Phi, psi and omega in degrees: 000145178239125177254138176217151185243133174239126182296315181228163174291131179299152178297153179300134180090353179272133181269134172252126183242147173234117181244133179252124184244153173275176183301337179271358180093004179283137181291128176261306179219153178225133177235149185221150177282351180260348181263147176259161179295141178285142181263143175279336180206165181298154179291142173272171183295333182261359182282148176277155181294151179297144180266166176294153180298316174227150179246109182276095177258155177294142179099202183280129180241151178234136178233132179256117180261139182277008179062024179254152175281178181301139178288166174294154179293140181254154175268122182302133177080003181250121183235144177252136176243153178285000000 
């Protein structure tokens, strides 16, 4: 878990980024308040809309990282089913 503190809510249109680096400073993962979570398959009629990767609220925030590196690049609109 990663905890971070924001004194105030960022202004509308301002991006909040969380970058995870390895010991040499190389970027492992990047999360943004302007990006939404990637979907594994198209939304169904009863599914909720994807949420932002991080939510920058005033005060103490918690982010849970899955300890994984960046995923392979995806082809937009192409989904695999079992």
